[in-house]
C-alpha angles and dihedrals in degrees: 000000000000123000112255117245119253114258106221112213128200121198122202114196088031096155091056132023093348090069090072091072098074097092096057092049093045087055093053113086097218103029120105128178099231105167137021132194133193135152089224094091093180091059099039101088091050090048090051091050094048093046094043094237122164093206134044128191137180092198118064095203089052090052090052092047100044107028125079096225120154096199138015129217112210108215097160130108113301096252089063097051099087098044093044092048091050090049091051092050093048093048095051110023114185124206113246 
């Protein structure tokens, strides 16, 4: 049996609501929180530490462009969910 690949997760809104997603990913055998993003620069390094992320960004588009995440959790205010989801899909399209 081959080892499953690591699923690299990015979390936007990581210093706020996004921080609540650590437990589900800790429970998944191949998921790893790889990158976090939040506009609250003063809280970002602590969020990255608490979530175990290797990368931290204050700009969501930069995270999508530079990080090697496989999936993104949107933990920002509701009115940002659709545009941020569309941006993530456009940045990393997957064949169906």
